C-alpha angles and dihedrals in degrees: 000000000000092000089052090055091047090049092051091047091051091049090051092048093047091045090050092050092049092046093046094048093049093053094073102051129141121220115272111273094014124112131194120246111270125211085036116177108208093192090060091049094054119101136051123341126182118218107236099176138355143171114255108276124177095233092055099035112139095007128130131173085048120175140171122212119195124195135163120262120213090250092058095256121119123252112223122200114183118189135180141161121241107208094191092056092032093225144103121253126202135187123190120202146152132247128201130187114254095202122006128329091255093061114075096226114118140164116225129199131190094162114055114264095000114103135184131199120265112186122176101209099171131025132164119235092253094051092239100121130035138181110207127190133189124216095292139025088268093079123060137145136182111209132186139178089237132043094261140032132220116262093244092057091046091050093047094049093046090052092049090050094045091049089054092052100258114148096233091178084075093063117127107215107218120229119221123194113239099234 
């Protein structure tokens, strides 16, 4: 009886380790930006394009604001305007580095202990434009420090994503009010 309990406990522990390690994947062929400088990445980013994602469905004027928490993690504040409900929505979360602070692979949580992958797979040298992937080719965002991006950056990021197997024809191009 005791060996059966130990066996079940080991199976649960091994299963948990496998499940935990698979949560923070990066799409096949993609790699996170190295020599990443988190302090340069902090601040306001405008969402330029995204794949449809239930938590952002119907939102425009979407932004992400990153700031440093006292514990070294990153505070994430995502905002967007829902034109059907005529109101702003906001989600506050926390991001932590998966590897070291100089590799742009993070895990992000908006719901307690549940984390998702956040992988910066392309970033310009001035930290003005970023291509961010989740754990699979079902999650992708183009972010910028302004509400639009130059055509050459758009073309480059679309090529990177296409080459990695992302279906970029599924992008939702975010509208931002000119205020």
